[in-house]
C-alpha positions, 0 to 999 in steps of 0.5 A, a space after each residue: 500500500 502506498 501511504 505517501 501523504 501529500 505535504 502542505 494544506 491545499 489552497 481551497 478552490 470550489 467545494 472544500 474536500 473533506 476526508 472523513 475517517 470514521 468506523 461507525 457506519 451510521 455516524 459516517 453516513 450521517 456526517 457524509 450526507 450532512 456535510 455534503 449538503 453544506 457544500 463539502 465534497 466528502 470522501 468517507 472511509 472506515 479505517 486508518 489504513 484506508 484513510 492514509 491510502 486515500 490521502 495519497 490518491 485523493 488529497 483532501 483539504 481537511 481531515 475529520 478523524 475519529 480517534 477510536 478506530 480499529 487497527 491503526 488508531 486515530 492517534 497514530 493516523 494523526 501523527 503520520 499525517 502531521 509528520 508529513 505536512 500541515 494538512 488541517 486535522 479535526 479529531 472526533 472524540 467520544 470523551 471530552 476529558 483530558 486523556 483523549 483531548 490532550 493526547 489527540 492535540 499532542 499528536 498534531 490535531 488542530 481542533 476537536 469535536 466531542 461526539 455526538 457531533 452536530 454537523 453544523 459544529 463540525 462544518 464551522 470548525 472545518 471552515 475555521 481551520 481552512 481559513 487559518 490554513 489559507 489566510 495566514 497573514 501578518 504585517 510585513 517585516 523581518 524580525 530577529 529574536 535571538 536565533 529565531 528570525 520571523 519573515 512576516 511577509 514571506 511567512 518563513 521562520 528560521 532558527 539558527 539559519 535553518 527553516 522551521 516547518 510550522 503548521 498553519 495554526 502554529 505559525 499563526 500562534 507564533 505571529 500573534 505572540 511575537 507581534 507584541 513581545 513581552 505582552 501577556 496574551 490570555 488563552 481566551 484572546 488567543 482562542 479568538 484571534 488564532 482559532 476563531 473560537 468564541 465563548 465555547 472554545 477550549 483552552 487546551 487547544 492553545 496549550 497543546 499548540 504551544 507545546 508543539 511550537 516550543 518543540 520546534 523553536 526552543 533549545 529546551 522546550 522544558 525551559 522555554 525562552 521564546 514562548 513563556 508561560 505566565 501562570 494564571 494569565 496566559 503566554 508571552 513572547 520573549 526573549 525579553 
């Protein structure tokens, strides 16, 4: 089986293409019909192996991925997709507790929806992650922070002269934080500005994305210099 995964999120033209990986046939059929009725071209499969094969043969714009799959589970599928590129991933989980959500976000998911999932909620999250992927913008300019250089016009980040591969959400988070160095930005503010979530956003997506960003730009992610935690408030960008 050829499981090569295309890198990078596609620029969406026309109907957004959704790959739905869900083993429950009733859920799979219901979401396929509902999302199709909302203007999405849906390709639905039942297993992680099928999903990876479909990614190679028919690249989508976004993946909606159930975590609890038979065989190759959703966590491993997510890790493989993220290791290969920045394709947006929304995970479906039957539980909203820390175990599933944090593990899924740590594996590289951009967002999550708890089952039973309403189609309009999933559709809203799909459109949000696609906007983030295709419309990463920032004021022009090149900034140097220690050995990290941010080219806001070219949307390129380097560390020690080497390019840093950031997923769109990670890049937007870095651009938002570095735009106001030294200023503390709350998790709620970041949810609204980066994830476009309002009152119902979950701050765990921010924390997970911060951890992934630190792993890429910090010398020691356990002792961060650039993305610093201000307990009880949020995050700020350094070095100061």
